[in-house]
C-alpha positions in Angstrom: 20.6 34.3 -58.2 17.1 35.2 -59.0 14.5 33.9 -56.7 12.3 32.8 -59.2 15.4 29.8 -60.5 15.0 28.1 -57.1 13.4 24.6 -57.7 10.4 24.4 -55.7 11.5 21.4 -54.1 14.7 22.9 -52.8 12.9 24.6 -49.4 10.6 21.4 -48.4 13.6 19.1 -48.5 16.0 21.3 -47.0 13.3 21.7 -44.0 12.9 18.1 -43.4 16.4 17.1 -43.6 17.1 20.0 -41.1 14.6 18.4 -38.7 15.5 15.3 -39.6 19.6 15.5 -38.5 18.8 17.9 -35.4 16.6 15.1 -34.1 19.8 14.1 -32.8 19.5 17.1 -30.5 17.1 15.3 -28.0 17.8 11.7 -28.7 19.1 10.7 -25.1 17.0 13.4 -23.2 13.8 11.9 -24.8 14.6 8.2 -23.3 16.4 9.5 -19.8 13.4 8.9 -17.6 13.5 5.2 -18.5 17.2 5.3 -18.0 16.9 6.6 -14.9 14.8 4.1 -13.5 16.7 1.4 -14.8 19.6 2.3 -14.1 19.2 4.3 -10.7 20.8 7.5 -12.4 19.9 10.9 -10.5 17.8 13.8 -12.0 21.0 15.9 -12.4 21.8 13.0 -14.9 19.7 15.2 -18.1 21.6 18.1 -17.1 25.3 16.4 -17.4 24.7 14.8 -20.6 22.8 17.9 -21.9 25.8 20.3 -21.1 27.9 17.5 -22.5 26.0 18.3 -26.2 26.2 21.8 -26.1 30.0 22.0 -25.4 30.4 19.5 -27.8 28.4 21.7 -30.4 30.5 24.8 -29.1 33.6 23.0 -29.8 32.4 22.0 -33.3 31.3 25.2 -34.3 34.7 27.0 -33.2 36.7 24.4 -35.5 34.2 24.5 -38.3 34.5 28.3 -38.1 38.3 28.4 -37.6 38.8 26.1 -40.6 36.5 27.8 -42.6 34.6 23.9 -43.3 31.5 25.3 -44.5 32.8 27.7 -47.2 36.1 25.6 -48.4 33.9 22.4 -48.8 30.5 21.6 -50.4 28.0 22.0 -47.6 25.7 19.4 -48.8 28.7 16.9 -48.6 29.4 18.6 -45.1 25.5 18.2 -44.0 26.1 14.5 -45.0 29.2 13.7 -43.1 28.1 15.1 -40.3 24.4 13.7 -40.0 26.0 10.2 -40.9 28.5 10.8 -38.3 26.0 12.0 -35.5 23.7 9.1 -36.4 26.9 6.9 -35.7 27.3 8.7 -32.2 23.9 8.0 -31.1 24.4 4.3 -32.5 27.6 4.4 -30.1 25.3 6.1 -26.9 23.1 3.4 -27.4 25.4 0.2 -27.2 27.5 2.0 -24.3 24.5 3.6 -22.6 24.8 2.1 -19.1 28.7 3.8 -18.9 27.3 7.3 -18.1 31.1 8.4 -18.8 31.3 6.7 -22.1 27.5 8.5 -22.8 29.0 11.7 -21.9 31.9 11.3 -24.5 29.1 10.2 -27.5 26.9 13.0 -26.3 30.2 15.6 -26.5 30.8 14.2 -30.0 27.2 14.0 -31.2 27.2 18.2 -30.3 30.3 18.6 -32.3 29.2 17.1 -35.4 25.5 18.9 -35.3 28.1 22.1 -35.8 28.1 20.5 -39.2 24.2 20.4 -39.8 22.3 23.3 -38.0 24.6 26.3 -39.2 25.7 24.7 -42.3 21.9 24.2 -43.2 21.5 28.0 -43.0 24.4 28.5 -45.0 22.6 26.3 -47.7 19.5 28.3 -47.4 21.6 31.4 -47.8 23.1 30.1 -50.9 19.8 29.3 -52.8 17.4 32.3 -51.1 19.2 35.9 -51.9 15.7 37.3 -51.6 13.3 35.8 -49.1 15.9 34.3 -46.8 14.1 35.4 -43.6 11.0 33.4 -44.6 13.1 30.5 -45.6 15.4 30.5 -42.4 12.2 31.0 -40.6 10.5 27.5 -42.0 14.3 26.3 -41.5 14.7 26.7 -37.7 11.3 26.3 -37.1 12.0 22.8 -38.0 14.8 23.0 -35.4 12.4 24.4 -32.8 9.9 21.6 -33.3 12.1 19.1 -33.4 13.8 20.0 -30.3 10.5 20.2 -28.4 9.5 17.0 -29.7 11.6 15.4 -26.6 8.7 16.5 -24.1 6.4 14.6 -27.1 8.3 11.7 -26.5 8.6 11.6 -23.1 4.5 11.7 -23.0 4.9 8.5 -25.6 7.7 7.1 -23.8 5.6 3.7 -22.2 4.7 2.8 -25.7 8.0 2.3 -27.4 11.0 0.9 -25.5 13.8 3.4 -25.3 16.5 1.2 -27.6 13.7 1.8 -30.4 13.5 5.3 -29.7 17.5 5.9 -29.8 18.1 3.9 -32.8 15.1 5.6 -34.4 16.6 8.8 -33.9 20.1 7.9 -35.4 18.1 6.5 -38.5 16.2 9.5 -39.1 19.5 11.9 -38.7 21.3 9.6 -41.5 18.3 9.4 -43.4 18.0 13.4 -43.4 21.6 13.7 -44.4 21.1 11.5 -47.3 17.9 13.0 -48.6 19.6 16.5 -48.7 22.5 15.4 -50.6 20.6 13.2 -53.0 17.7 15.3 -53.6 19.2 18.7 -54.3 22.1 20.3 -55.9 24.7 22.8 -55.4 23.2 26.3 -56.5 24.5 27.5 -60.1 27.7 29.4 -59.9 28.3 28.7 -56.4 31.6 27.0 -55.5 33.7 26.8 -52.3 35.7 30.1 -52.3 37.4 30.2 -49.1 41.0 28.3 -49.4 42.6 29.7 -46.3 41.3 30.7 -42.8 39.2 33.7 -43.1 40.3 36.2 -40.3 39.6 39.3 -41.6 35.9 38.2 -42.4 35.2 36.4 -39.0 36.5 39.8 -37.4 33.7 41.3 -38.9 31.6 40.4 -35.7 33.1 43.4 -34.3 34.3 45.4 -36.9 31.2 45.9 -39.4 28.4 48.0 -37.7 26.0 45.8 -39.6 27.3 42.5 -38.6 28.0 43.8 -35.2 24.3 45.0 -34.7 22.7 41.6 -35.8 25.3 39.1 -33.5 25.0 41.4 -30.5 21.3 41.0 -31.0 21.4 37.5 -31.2 23.7 37.4 -28.2 20.8 38.8 -26.1 18.3 36.5 -27.7 20.3 33.4 -27.0 20.8 34.5 -23.1 17.1 34.1 -23.0 15.9 31.5 -25.3 17.7 28.1 -24.0 17.3 29.0 -20.2 13.5 29.6 -20.9 13.5 26.1 -22.4 15.1 24.5 -19.2 12.7 26.4 -16.7 9.6 26.3 -18.4 9.1 22.5 -17.2 9.4 23.8 -13.8 7.0 26.5 -13.9 4.4 24.0 -15.8 5.5 21.8 -12.6 3.7 23.9 -10.3 0.3 23.2 -12.0 0.9 19.8 -13.9 2.5 17.1 -13.8 2.8 13.4 -15.4 2.2 13.1 -19.2 0.1 16.4 -18.9 3.3 18.4 -18.2 5.1 16.8 -21.2 2.3 17.7 -23.5 2.2 21.2 -22.3 5.9 21.4 -22.5 5.6 20.1 -26.2 3.3 23.0 -27.0 4.5 25.5 -25.2 7.9 25.3 -26.8 6.9 23.9 -30.1 4.7 27.4 -30.6 8.3 28.6 -31.3 7.8 27.4 -34.9 5.0 29.4 -35.1 6.8 32.3 -34.4 9.6 31.1 -36.9 7.7 30.6 -39.8 4.9 33.6 -39.1 7.9 35.9 -38.6 9.6 34.8 -41.4 6.4 35.8 -43.6 6.0 39.3 -41.8 9.8 39.9 -42.3 9.4 39.6 -46.1 7.1 42.9 -45.7 8.6 44.5 -42.8 12.1 43.8 -42.5 13.7 41.3 -40.6 15.2 44.1 -38.0 11.7 45.0 -37.2 10.5 41.5 -36.8 13.4 40.4 -34.9 13.2 43.4 -32.5 9.4 43.0 -31.5 9.7 39.5 -30.8 12.4 40.1 -28.4 10.5 42.8 -26.8 7.5 40.9 -26.7 9.6 37.7 -25.1 11.8 40.0 -22.8 8.0 41.5 -21.7 6.7 38.0 -20.8 10.3 37.7 -19.0 9.1 40.7 -16.7 5.2 39.5 -16.2 6.2 36.3 -14.7 5.5 37.8 -10.7 2.1 38.5 -11.7 1.9 35.5 -14.4 2.8 32.6 -12.3 -0.4 33.5 -9.6 -2.9 34.3 -12.5 -6.3 32.3 -13.7 -5.2 29.0 -15.7 -6.1 30.4 -18.9 -3.9 33.8 -18.7 -1.1 31.5 -17.0 -1.2 29.2 -20.1 -1.6 32.1 -22.6 1.4 33.6 -21.2 3.6 30.7 -21.5 2.5 30.2 -25.2 2.9 34.1 -25.9 6.7 33.7 -24.8 7.0 30.5 -26.5 6.1 31.7 -29.8 8.2 35.0 -29.3 11.7 33.6 -27.6 12.4 31.1 -30.4 10.5 33.4 -33.3 13.4 36.1 -33.5 16.1 33.7 -34.0 15.6 33.2 -37.8 15.9 36.8 -38.1 19.1 37.4 -36.6 20.4 34.4 -38.8 18.9 36.3 -41.9 20.5 39.7 -40.9 24.2 38.3 -40.5 24.2 36.3 -43.5 22.8 39.1 -45.3 25.8 41.3 -43.9 28.6 38.6 -43.8 31.2 38.8 -46.2 29.6 36.6 -49.3 32.7 34.5 -49.0 32.5 33.6 -45.5 28.8 33.6 -44.6 29.1 29.7 -43.0 32.3 30.8 -41.1 30.8 33.9 -39.8 27.3 32.0 -38.9 29.1 29.1 -37.3 31.5 31.3 -35.3 28.1 33.5 -33.8 26.2 30.3 -33.1 29.5 29.0 -31.2 29.7 32.3 -29.0 25.9 32.0 -28.4 25.8 28.6 -27.3 28.7 29.9 -25.0 26.7 32.5 -23.7 23.2 30.5 -23.2 25.1 27.6 -21.1 26.4 30.5 -18.7 22.8 31.4 -18.6 21.6 28.0 -18.1 24.3 27.3 -15.2 23.5 30.6 -13.4 19.7 30.2 -13.3 19.5 26.8 -12.2 21.7 27.4 -9.7 19.8 30.0 -8.5 16.7 28.4 -8.6 17.3 26.4 -5.7 17.6 29.2 -3.6 15.0 32.2 -5.3 11.5 31.6 -6.3 10.7 31.1 -10.2 8.8 34.2 -10.0 11.5 36.2 -8.6 14.1 34.9 -11.1 12.7 34.9 -14.4 12.6 38.9 -15.0 16.2 38.7 -14.7 16.2 36.9 -18.1 14.8 40.1 -19.4 18.4 41.3 -19.4 19.3 39.6 -22.9 16.5 41.2 -24.5 17.1 44.7 -23.4 20.6 44.2 -24.3 19.8 42.7 -27.6 17.5 45.5 -28.5 19.8 48.0 -27.6 22.2 46.7 -30.1 19.9 46.1 -32.5 18.7 49.9 -33.3 20.8 50.7 -36.2 19.5 48.0 -38.1 16.2 49.2 -36.7 16.1 52.5 -37.9 17.8 51.7 -41.2 14.9 49.5 -42.3 12.5 51.9 -40.6 14.1 54.7 -43.5 13.9 52.4 -46.3 
């Protein structure tokens, strides 16, 4: 499809719907301080509930990939159904919020249905944008980053709204996002679901195709760092801030990733996705290595370090997805992206559990540099695509 044939409203609708749908990710986290005060839950409850959602997302992405859901059915319909189901799960979480076990089940189910929102949104963008995909995904994933970071803004504003209103509001927002995308966009002309059976050979391209393997392994290195950084940033800020100041600072640092996503998408249209992804991955890895000095730096340098880290740690993600979508078999782009997400989130959980455990015994200044392992390995894997772009 030629880029000029894409209706102007498609990208804004897709970005807004993605933001609204993925708001489910932080619905419970945002109200957790209120629940802890009201119900006496320990601080570790937020980690347990976050892990439940992440495991649900991994399970969902595996199921969606193995059954080729995003390639066998219209992605808009999948996005709508999963947005409504995820919203219903959040209402269920609100209804049974005082039962910790039930809440874990609802959050797991929410994560499962998010597998039909985040990766499927990327699939829809890949269908519409045969060119300029890096820019489109930059805006799309930027919306996801900003939405996820908004948990900290909601914590800062938590005193203004009761927690039931916040939870039900997020559920309504997610449902509206699914309806918005379904009603205000159409399937691209000439694009119809094609995968009638499980695409084993297509999924195997994660390893058998050199280009797909390069982008996927680079993405895995990125995922080793990304979500662990998100978990550790509030702890880093807590060495200097507290209360609402800490929450607002965390929102600004993590939300800065939207700048890296959108800006990187624009630059990628001129320099190439591999070079943009590699540059941002290198800078975020350097930020990890700089932690021992930055932690004790004057306030201006300390916050500049965190903002730079926040911009680059997320900014490479859209370009890794762009590279994978471009090089994956056309009939199985949705399944390949979904399986890649699944493995990447499994890596992120492993990293989170390892670093959170070590943080009880090792100072953050000594621990954070080890996050650079992911960027280093990711850069090594990305070399073939970087060299290929440099020759063109």
